DRENVEX-111447 format. One line per 10 residues: number of its first residue (from 0); their letters; for each residue x, y, z of C-alpha. Coordinates in pm, 1 decimal, padded with zeros to 6 digits. Example, Ala and Ser with C-alpha at 12.3 -4.5 7.8 and 13.67 -1.06 7.14 Angstrom:
0	AS	01230.0,-00450.0,00780.0 | 01367.0,-00106.0,00714.0
// end
This chain:
0	MAAGAIDPAV	00940.1,04356.4,01180.5 | 00731.0,04495.4,00895.1 | 00352.7,04499.7,00931.7 | 00198.5,04179.8,00800.3 | 00523.6,03982.3,00807.2 | 00512.6,03637.7,00968.7 | 00698.7,03598.0,01294.9 | 01007.0,03384.2,01212.8 | 00943.3,03169.1,01520.7 | 00588.0,03094.7,01403.1
10	AANVVTAPAG	00700.6,03039.3,01044.6 | 00955.1,02782.4,01159.0 | 00672.5,02576.1,01308.7 | 00434.7,02589.0,01012.6 | 00654.8,02622.3,00704.8 | 00907.6,02370.2,00580.1 | 01247.8,02439.1,00435.0 | 01271.0,02428.0,00053.0 | 01248.4,02067.2,-00061.7 | 01570.2,01910.0,-00182.7
20	LGDWLVVLPL	01595.2,01713.9,-00504.5 | 01577.0,01382.0,-00319.8 | 01253.1,01481.2,-00146.9 | 01072.9,01503.4,-00480.1 | 01121.1,01127.8,-00516.4 | 00821.2,01086.3,-00281.2 | 00581.1,01240.1,-00533.5 | 00756.5,01128.3,-00854.1 | 00546.8,00803.8,-00868.5 | 00239.7,01028.1,-00884.3
30	VIPVITGAVL	00378.4,01273.3,-01137.3 | 00476.6,01005.5,-01389.7 | 00130.7,00852.4,-01452.8 | -00030.5,01199.2,-01453.3 | 00207.7,01325.5,-01723.5 | 00184.7,01000.0,-01920.4 | -00194.8,01013.1,-01907.2 | -00193.6,01376.5,-02025.2 | 00030.9,01285.8,-02319.3 | -00203.4,00998.8,-02409.5
40	VMLRHHTRHH	-00503.9,01231.8,-02407.3 | -00321.3,01485.1,-02627.4 | -00244.1,01202.1,-02871.6 | -00605.8,01078.7,-02875.8 | -00606.9,01085.0,-03257.0 | -00292.6,00869.6,-03272.3 | -00404.9,00572.3,-03064.0 | -00169.3,00332.4,-03241.2 | 00110.1,00480.5,-03026.1 | -00077.0,00444.0,-02695.4
50	SAISAVGLLA	00048.7,00095.4,-02604.1 | 00414.0,00191.9,-02639.6 | 00367.7,00519.1,-02448.5 | 00186.9,00338.2,-02165.9 | 00462.5,00077.4,-02140.6 | 00733.4,00345.6,-02123.0 | 00539.3,00542.2,-01860.1 | 00479.4,00232.6,-01645.3 | 00844.6,00129.8,-01674.7 | 00942.1,00476.7,-01547.7
60	LFAADVALLV	00683.8,00445.8,-01269.1 | 00825.0,00108.5,-01163.2 | 01180.4,00250.3,-01159.9 | 01067.8,00547.3,-00945.9 | 00887.8,00315.3,-00703.2 | 01195.9,00093.7,-00670.2 | 01415.6,00399.5,-00600.3 | 01166.9,00522.8,-00338.5 | 01150.4,00176.7,-00180.1 | 01529.3,00167.2,-00148.2
70	KVVGGGPAVM	01523.0,00513.3,00014.0 | 01246.3,00418.9,00259.6 | 01398.1,00084.6,00357.4 | 01731.6,00251.2,00425.1 | 01613.7,00568.9,00596.8 | 01259.5,00520.8,00725.4 | 00939.9,00694.7,00608.2 | 01002.4,00970.8,00355.2 | 00786.1,01283.3,00380.2 | 00697.5,01552.4,00126.7
80	AMGAWRPPFG	00482.8,01848.0,00240.2 | 00276.6,02016.2,-00032.3 | 00286.7,02396.5,-00047.8 | 00569.6,02404.5,00209.9 | 00316.2,02374.3,00495.1 | 00469.9,02159.1,00766.9 | 00258.5,01855.2,00870.5 | -00007.6,01853.4,01007.2 | -00102.1,02197.3,00869.8 | -00070.6,02105.8,00504.0
90	IAFAADVLGT	-00116.3,01803.3,00282.3 | 00163.4,01552.9,00327.7 | 00276.8,01244.6,00142.6 | 00439.5,00993.0,00375.5 | 00594.7,00693.8,00201.3 | 00658.2,00405.4,00441.6 | 00771.3,00047.4,00372.5 | 00415.2,-00087.1,00356.9 | 00280.8,00163.4,00107.2 | 00594.4,00175.6,-00106.5
100	TFATVAAAVA	00611.9,-00204.9,-00129.2 | 00251.1,-00222.8,-00244.2 | 00304.3,00063.9,-00491.6 | 00612.3,-00106.4,-00640.2 | 00436.6,-00440.0,-00688.6 | 00132.8,-00261.8,-00834.9 | 00353.9,-00083.8,-01090.1 | 00517.9,-00413.7,-01187.6 | 00178.8,-00576.4,-01239.1 | 00050.0,-00277.2,-01439.1
110	LAVAVWSGPT	00354.8,-00297.0,-01666.8 | 00293.0,-00668.6,-01726.3 | -00074.7,-00601.5,-01799.4 | 00007.9,-00315.1,-02037.8 | 00240.7,-00539.9,-02239.6 | -00013.7,-00827.1,-02235.5 | -00300.5,-00597.2,-02335.6 | -00113.4,-00422.2,-02618.4 | -00247.3,-00633.7,-02904.1 | -00574.8,-00725.6,-02731.2
120	VNTHERRYGF	-00707.8,-00371.2,-02685.5 | -00910.0,-00295.8,-02998.1 | -00944.1,00036.3,-03176.3 | -01276.7,00112.2,-03006.5 | -01128.7,00060.5,-02658.3 | -00820.6,00269.1,-02740.3 | -01033.9,00553.2,-02878.1 | -01248.5,00555.7,-02566.2 | -00948.6,00582.6,-02338.7 | -00817.1,00243.9,-02222.7
130	HPFLMLLMTG	-00462.6,00369.0,-02171.7 | -00550.6,00710.9,-02016.2 | -00784.3,00527.9,-01776.1 | -00498.8,00288.5,-01693.5 | -00275.3,00584.7,-01606.0 | -00554.1,00741.4,-01398.9 | -00596.0,00412.2,-01214.6 | -00223.9,00399.1,-01135.7 | -00238.4,00759.7,-01015.1 | -00518.5,00672.7,-00772.6
140	VTGAFLTGDI	-00361.1,00348.2,-00652.3 | -00018.7,00507.2,-00601.8 | -00166.4,00810.2,-00428.5 | -00361.1,00586.8,-00189.2 | -00044.7,00395.1,-00098.6 | 00169.6,00706.3,-00044.9 | -00059.2,00963.0,00115.9 | -00015.4,01058.5,00480.0 | -00359.3,01217.3,00509.5 | -00682.6,01024.9,00576.0
150	FNLYVWFEVL	-00899.5,01264.2,00371.4 | -00662.7,01242.5,00077.1 | -00683.9,00864.1,00105.0 | -01055.0,00917.9,00034.6 | -00968.6,01141.0,-00262.3 | -00734.3,00881.2,-00411.5 | -01003.2,00616.6,-00362.0 | -01233.6,00834.7,-00572.1 | -00969.0,00869.4,-00844.2 | -00915.0,00493.2,-00871.3
160	LISSFGLMVL	-01289.2,00426.7,-00859.5 | -01360.6,00667.3,-01147.7 | -01088.9,00509.1,-01359.3 | -01203.1,00155.9,-01273.1 | -01560.7,00242.3,-01379.5 | -01423.3,00359.7,-01712.8 | -01208.8,00050.8,-01765.5 | -01490.6,-00187.1,-01673.1 | -01749.2,-00039.9,-01909.1 | -01523.2,00028.7,-02210.5
170	GSEKAQIDAT	-01655.8,-00263.5,-02414.8 | -02015.6,-00132.8,-02380.2 | -02150.7,-00488.4,-02357.0 | -02465.3,-00560.4,-02157.4 | -02280.6,-00778.9,-01904.0 | -02016.3,-00509.2,-01851.4 | -02275.5,-00237.1,-01792.7 | -02462.4,-00463.7,-01549.3 | -02139.8,-00543.7,-01363.0 | -02038.0,-00177.4,-01354.7
180	VKYGLLNLMA	-02369.7,-00080.4,-01195.4 | -02330.5,-00346.0,-00921.5 | -01963.6,-00260.6,-00867.6 | -02035.9,00110.6,-00869.0 | -02332.6,00105.3,-00630.2 | -02159.1,-00101.9,-00363.0 | -01834.5,00092.6,-00387.0 | -02016.7,00426.7,-00373.0 | -02191.3,00306.7,-00057.6 | -01853.2,00214.9,00089.2
190	TTVFLIATGL	-01709.9,00551.1,-00012.8 | -01999.6,00731.0,00153.9 | -01941.4,00542.0,00479.0 | -01568.3,00623.2,00448.0 | -01648.0,00995.0,00411.9 | -01888.1,00991.0,00709.5 | -01626.7,00819.7,00927.2 | -01362.4,01070.4,00822.1 | -01592.8,01362.0,00900.4 | -01661.4,01220.4,01246.4
200	LYATVGTLNM	-01291.3,01162.3,01299.9 | -01204.9,01523.0,01210.1 | -01481.6,01655.6,01433.8 | -01348.4,01443.8,01720.9 | -00971.0,01467.2,01680.7 | -00934.4,01795.9,01490.4 | -00684.2,01672.8,01233.5 | -00673.3,01454.5,00920.4 | -00300.0,01385.0,00914.4 | -00254.1,01015.0,00998.6
210	ADIAVRIHAL	00054.3,01074.8,01211.7 | -00114.1,01357.0,01402.3 | -00423.5,01139.9,01459.2 | -00200.1,00867.2,01605.2 | -00066.0,01124.8,01854.5 | -00387.7,01308.5,01946.1 | -00597.6,00993.5,01984.1 | -00438.3,00930.2,02324.4 | -00543.7,01271.4,02460.8 | -00915.6,01238.6,02386.8
220	PPGAPIVTIA	-01157.5,01247.7,02680.2 | -01346.4,00931.3,02779.8 | -01658.9,00878.0,02574.9 | -01515.0,01002.3,02245.3 | -01681.6,00798.3,01966.1 | -01359.8,00644.2,01835.8 | -01485.4,00284.1,01845.2 | -01783.0,00392.9,01633.9 | -01547.6,00558.6,01387.2 | -01326.6,00248.5,01374.6
230	TLYLLAFGMK	-01637.0,00034.7,01309.9 | -01737.5,00259.6,01019.9 | -01387.0,00227.9,00873.2 | -01406.3,-00150.5,00909.5 | -01739.0,-00147.8,00724.0 | -01619.3,00084.7,00446.7 | -01281.7,-00076.6,00381.6 | -01419.9,-00426.9,00438.2 | -01665.2,-00363.1,00153.9 | -01389.8,-00229.3,-00071.7
240	AAGFPLQVWL	-01166.9,-00525.3,00013.3 | -01453.1,-00771.1,-00054.2 | -01465.7,-00904.3,00300.4 | -01761.3,-01114.8,00420.7 | -02058.2,-01044.7,00400.2 | -01991.4,-00761.7,00153.2 | -01793.6,-00963.3,-00101.4 | -02071.8,-01041.2,-00349.2 | -01989.5,-00754.2,-00583.1 | -01651.2,-00902.8,-00676.7
250	PASYHTPPAG	-01746.4,-01235.3,-00841.9 | -02041.3,-01055.2,-01003.5 | -01820.7,-00801.2,-01180.1 | -01455.2,-00902.6,-01224.4 | -01526.6,-01159.2,-01497.8 | -01692.0,-00913.6,-01740.0 | -01419.0,-00669.2,-01856.8 | -01123.6,-00776.5,-02073.8 | -00889.6,-01016.7,-01893.2 | -00618.9,-00750.9,-01862.9
260	VSALFAAMLT	-00855.5,-00519.9,-01676.3 | -00964.4,-00807.0,-01450.5 | -00597.7,-00872.2,-01372.5 | -00544.1,-00507.4,-01274.6 | -00848.6,-00505.5,-01049.5 | -00759.4,-00837.3,-00884.1 | -00406.2,-00721.0,-00813.8 | -00480.1,-00372.9,-00682.6 | -00830.5,-00265.3,-00587.4 | -00901.7,-00506.8,-00303.8
270	KVGVYALLKT	-00542.5,-00466.4,-00178.6 | -00601.1,-00092.5,-00139.0 | -00889.6,-00186.4,00093.2 | -00664.4,-00416.0,00298.0 | -00396.8,-00144.7,00308.2 | -00652.2,00108.2,00438.0 | -00764.6,-00136.5,00709.7 | -00405.0,-00186.0,00823.3 | -00345.6,00189.8,00830.4 | -00661.8,00276.7,01021.9
280	LVLILPAEGR	-00715.5,-00017.5,01259.8 | -00349.7,-00097.4,01332.0 | -00151.5,00225.6,01289.9 | -00375.8,00519.1,01385.1 | -00656.4,00351.9,01589.2 | -00479.1,00050.3,01745.5 | -00681.5,00032.5,02068.6 | -01007.7,00045.5,01876.8 | -00876.2,-00212.4,01631.4 | -00808.7,-00447.6,01922.1
290	ALSDVTVFVA	-01159.1,-00379.4,02057.2 | -01300.4,-00498.5,01724.1 | -01074.2,-00803.7,01702.3 | -01355.0,-01056.0,01764.5 | -01544.9,-00907.2,01470.8 | -01243.5,-00899.8,01240.9 | -01150.1,-01258.7,01332.6 | -01501.1,-01367.2,01230.0 | -01489.7,-01159.9,00908.9 | -01147.6,-01303.7,00818.0
300	GATIAVGAVG	-01258.9,-01662.9,00876.2 | -01590.4,-01623.4,00695.0 | -01419.9,-01452.8,00399.3 | -01171.9,-01739.8,00367.2 | -01455.0,-01994.9,00384.2 | -01689.6,-01833.8,00129.5 | -01402.0,-01770.1,-00110.0 | -01276.1,-02128.6,-00099.5 | -01624.5,-02283.7,-00129.5 | -01717.2,-02040.2,-00405.4
310	ALAESDLRRI	-01410.3,-02142.4,-00607.8 | -01510.3,-02507.5,-00570.4 | -01868.6,-02440.8,-00684.4 | -01791.4,-02234.5,-00996.8 | -01738.4,-02363.5,-01350.3 | -01616.2,-02042.8,-01516.8 | -01242.3,-01982.6,-01497.5 | -01251.7,-01608.3,-01427.5 | -01532.3,-01645.9,-01173.0 | -01315.1,-01905.7,-00997.2
320	CGHLVIAGIG	-01032.6,-01650.7,-00993.3 | -01271.0,-01398.6,-00833.9 | -01344.7,-01637.9,-00547.2 | -00970.7,-01704.4,-00504.8 | -00918.9,-01328.7,-00465.5 | -01185.5,-01327.2,-00191.2 | -01025.4,-01620.5,-00007.4 | -00693.0,-01438.3,-00024.3 | -00848.4,-01125.3,00124.8 | -00963.5,-01338.9,00417.4
330	NMLIGVAIAD	-00606.4,-01454.3,00473.4 | -00481.3,-01095.2,00469.5 | -00750.0,-00988.6,00717.2 | -00589.2,-01223.0,00971.4 | -00318.5,-00958.7,01001.3 | -00579.8,-00691.8,01080.1 | -00759.8,-00922.4,01325.8 | -00461.6,-01043.9,01529.2 | -00242.3,-00738.6,01462.4 | 00088.6,-00865.6,01596.5
340	QASITGAVFY	00427.4,-00879.6,01428.0 | 00389.0,-01235.0,01294.6 | 00035.6,-01199.9,01157.5 | 00094.3,-00862.9,00987.1 | 00416.7,-00992.3,00833.0 | 00225.2,-01289.8,00695.8 | -00057.2,-01067.7,00569.9 | 00175.6,-00827.6,00385.5 | 00370.6,-01121.2,00237.6 | 00040.2,-01275.2,00126.0
350	AVHSMLVMAG	-00066.2,-00945.7,-00034.8 | 00253.9,-00928.1,-00242.4 | 00210.4,-01291.4,-00348.1 | -00157.9,-01239.7,-00431.5 | -00096.5,-00926.4,-00640.9 | 00150.2,-01112.9,-00863.0 | -00017.1,-01452.6,-00884.9 | -00379.7,-01343.3,-00921.7 | -00282.3,-01098.2,-01196.6 | -00098.8,-01384.1,-01368.9
360	LYLAAGVVEE	-00395.7,-01619.5,-01330.7 | -00639.7,-01367.8,-01478.6 | -00406.0,-01308.3,-01774.2 | -00370.5,-01685.0,-01817.0 | -00749.9,-01716.2,-01807.7 | -00762.9,-01462.1,-02088.5 | -00525.3,-01678.2,-02294.2 | -00741.7,-01986.3,-02227.5 | -01051.7,-01796.1,-02341.9 | -00876.7,-01697.0,-02664.6
370	IAGSGDLRRA	-00746.6,-02047.7,-02740.0 | -01059.9,-02239.8,-02637.0 | -01316.3,-01971.6,-02716.9 | -01452.7,-01987.0,-02362.3 | -01347.1,-01991.4,-01998.2 | -01620.2,-02244.5,-01916.7 | -01453.8,-02557.7,-01778.9 | -01706.2,-02772.0,-01967.5 | -01610.3,-02626.5,-02305.4 | -01234.7,-02584.3,-02258.4
380	GGIAAFDPAF	-00993.9,-02875.9,-02268.2 | -00686.8,-03010.2,-02440.7 | -00470.1,-02703.5,-02370.1 | -00174.0,-02911.9,-02246.4 | -00160.3,-03108.2,-02572.6 | -00225.7,-02797.3,-02783.8 | 00018.0,-02553.2,-02617.8 | 00250.7,-02728.3,-02366.0 | 00455.6,-02414.0,-02290.0 | 00152.4,-02210.4,-02187.2
390	ATVFLVLAAA	00009.7,-02507.9,-01996.4 | 00328.2,-02525.0,-01788.8 | 00302.0,-02157.3,-01696.2 | -00065.9,-02200.6,-01606.8 | 00019.1,-02499.9,-01388.0 | 00281.6,-02297.8,-01195.7 | 00034.1,-02015.3,-01128.8 | -00234.9,-02259.0,-01015.5 | 00008.0,-02431.0,-00777.6 | 00115.6,-02095.1,-00636.0
400	AAGLPPFSGF	-00245.4,-01987.7,-00580.0 | -00311.6,-02316.9,-00400.4 | -00020.1,-02249.9,-00166.2 | 00191.3,-02547.2,-00270.6 | 00568.4,-02542.8,-00214.4 | 00803.2,-02428.5,-00360.7 | 00589.5,-02140.1,-00488.1 | 00520.7,-01798.0,-00334.9 | 00184.8,-01886.0,-00178.4 | 00329.5,-02146.7,00055.4
410	WPKAMLFEAA	00524.1,-01917.0,00287.4 | 00257.2,-01659.4,00380.9 | 00000.7,-01932.4,00440.8 | 00242.9,-02112.1,00670.9 | 00317.7,-01783.9,00850.7 | -00050.1,-01699.9,00894.4 | -00126.7,-02053.5,01017.6 | 00145.6,-02024.7,01282.4 | 00043.0,-01669.0,01377.4 | -00321.8,-01768.4,01424.6
420	AAAGAPGLAT	-00229.3,-02075.9,01628.5 | 00012.8,-01877.5,01846.7 | -00247.9,-01605.3,01906.6 | -00498.0,-01856.2,02045.6 | -00719.1,-01864.7,01736.7 | -00715.8,-02236.4,01646.6 | -01034.4,-02202.8,01442.3 | -00873.5,-01942.8,01219.0 | -00558.6,-02154.4,01185.6 | -00769.7,-02455.6,01089.2
430	LVLVSSLVIL	-00954.0,-02247.9,00829.0 | -00623.0,-02147.0,00669.1 | -00530.3,-02513.8,00639.6 | -00869.6,-02648.2,00530.7 | -00929.6,-02366.7,00280.5 | -00594.0,-02446.2,00120.9 | -00709.2,-02804.2,00066.3 | -01042.3,-02686.1,-00078.1 | -00867.8,-02440.1,-00312.0 | -00623.0,-02712.4,-00412.7
440	TALGRVVLQV	-00921.5,-02930.2,-00504.2 | -01085.9,-02646.9,-00700.9 | -00767.9,-02568.3,-00893.6 | -00695.6,-02938.0,-00942.1 | -01032.2,-02964.3,-01116.7 | -00937.2,-02666.3,-01336.6 | -00604.3,-02823.4,-01431.3 | -00762.4,-03160.6,-01507.6 | -01042.3,-03018.5,-01721.2 | -00870.9,-02726.4,-01895.7
450	LWRGGPEGTP	-00519.7,-02863.9,-01940.5 | -00521.6,-03242.1,-01933.8 | -00865.9,-03347.3,-02056.1 | -00841.4,-03433.9,-02425.1 | -01106.8,-03182.5,-02531.8 | -01443.3,-03037.4,-02427.7 | -01676.1,-03218.5,-02189.3 | -01778.8,-03552.5,-02337.2 | -01442.3,-03628.1,-02496.5 | -01374.3,-03999.4,-02424.1
460	DGATDLRRLT	-01088.9,-04082.1,-02189.2 | -00765.6,-04124.4,-02383.5 | -00906.0,-03946.3,-02690.1 | -00798.3,-03601.1,-02811.4 | -01025.8,-03344.1,-02974.8 | -00841.2,-03019.1,-03047.7 | -01053.6,-02903.9,-03341.5 | -01214.4,-02615.6,-03152.0 | -00885.6,-02473.5,-03028.6 | -00731.2,-02170.4,-03199.2
470	PLPTDERASR	-00358.6,-02090.0,-03177.0 | -00251.2,-01747.1,-03061.3 | -00152.9,-01518.8,-03352.4 | 00218.3,-01564.8,-03417.7 | 00297.4,-01193.3,-03395.3 | 00110.6,-01162.2,-03062.2 | 00222.8,-01481.8,-02891.3 | 00526.7,-01331.1,-02717.2 | 00332.5,-01033.7,-02579.2 | 00072.8,-01270.8,-02431.6
480	LVPVGLLAAL	00300.3,-01538.3,-02288.2 | 00604.3,-01339.2,-02170.4 | 00417.0,-01125.2,-01909.3 | 00233.4,-01431.2,-01774.8 | 00558.9,-01627.4,-01771.3 | 00741.9,-01350.5,-01584.0 | 00470.5,-01331.9,-01317.8 | 00489.3,-01710.6,-01277.9 | 00869.9,-01691.2,-01260.9 | 00847.4,-01428.2,-00986.0
490	SVLIGLMPAP	00624.7,-01665.0,-00789.3 | 00884.4,-01939.5,-00821.7 | 01167.2,-01700.9,-00731.1 | 00986.5,-01577.8,-00418.8 | 00906.0,-01934.4,-00323.4 | 01268.9,-02042.2,-00351.6 | 01412.6,-01723.6,-00195.4 | 01146.8,-01579.6,00038.3 | 01386.1,-01377.9,00257.0 | 01372.0,-01042.0,00068.8
500	VHDLAAAAAR	00990.9,-01031.5,00063.4 | 00975.3,-01157.6,00422.1 | 01215.4,-00882.8,00533.3 | 01008.5,-00614.9,00358.1 | 00687.7,-00750.9,00513.3 | 00849.2,-00764.2,00858.2 | 00971.0,-00403.7,00823.2 | 00620.6,-00297.3,00716.7 | 00475.3,-00474.3,01022.9 | 00722.7,-00303.7,01257.8
510	GLLDPAAYAA	00626.5,00032.4,01109.4 | 00255.8,-00030.0,01163.0 | 00305.2,-00147.5,01520.7 | 00507.2,00159.8,01621.6 | 00276.3,00460.6,01568.8 | 00498.2,00683.8,01784.9 | 00798.6,00633.1,01558.6 | 00583.2,00691.4,01248.8 | 00438.8,01011.7,01397.6 | 00780.6,01140.2,01501.1
520	RVLGGAP	00915.0,01076.7,01153.6 | 00622.5,01236.4,00966.9 | 00559.5,01533.9,01193.3 | 00925.8,01611.9,01225.3 | 01046.6,01464.4,00901.2 | 00952.7,01732.5,00650.2 | 01257.8,01925.2,00532.3
// end
């Protein structure tokens, strides 16, 4: 053997075989938004083409995510090792059913938002980078869902945070700058706690690969500070997911950017926090997650309660949507708190439903603001008489968010109610039921005042006052209503045929509850 050459036996343990064409599918959902964003930046002086380029890039991203989802569902987690270093020595992407499902739904929502936002993004916002920021956001969100490394999860969080700051402040209005400061400060605090926890974890376990952590965690000596680390992760990701008592940043910020940006944030950012909680407290630190279950049960219940009551107390449509997002996060946290097959299946199903429906509701709120000139329930009214087609779509989304059958929100709420009751948490089960009634009341008030009241507050019963309402521009009507209508139609479709989403959620739950199988696949799965 020549001097300096690597022993073949050693190389076989640390270096992977050359990646096949199919293996590149794992990173293709990251490559597409990066390339699309670079093209958009190069064409910064031709912003009139940005909307079309974004739509094409997001359509390609959605197709790549669907192909990866099919591969993962059929063959288990797919692994791609960067630089040919075999996990855990190098950086690995590990696409499992949970992450790939979330990435696919996120791409679908981003495509709908890009089409909806096409005519609404003004020249100023295009020049200052709306579409490149959108691609950067999708890069961060997709990377977070597909990474197999806890430190790179932190990196992708940073990427999506930077892009979300840019999207939130693009309008340069006082309210947007104020909201960005609040959003930024709290999320930077959460990111700092995340980094501290990850540093402690590496110092304790000696690895950052999630699969390797799941293996080595069982060999640690007594007294290792793993419960402390798990608590720090709960704090960091709970803040990012807007869990109680760290949820205040969300209703104070999500109503200020354009409605399309609010829809993106509602669909993705808090869900990345829930995803990170499932990965850390269920997959890689399951014993410590169970040790914190009393805390997470309380956080889940309190988050549901403050979200539902907040929605009832608000009078601004987008602020109401913000509180609905918070209540939904509480429902998803039931899966983290109970952490059995039934509760995680319900939580993942709820996340898919929430990503679609809350994005649709925010887009619908944007349409209401354009027609009525305001999202204030006291000033809006008469929409059903003015635009019956849009009112029907809005009504479907509101019913889905309330959890009424036969829409998508009914099934995960029923599953979470049964899971909580079966796990001996009757208080949590009762909260799921009672919060649904409170949210139904809050959304019923929205429907009565925005859709069916004859006009703004003070309009006599039976009278109609539509003078303040403005029709959508004829050439923009389809781009506004079609994406909202498709999201509403997906909610109906999932409600009528829940089996495919249920099966995906159940497969994701089985993957989370079997760390040994995940570790065997990732550590031995690189080509």
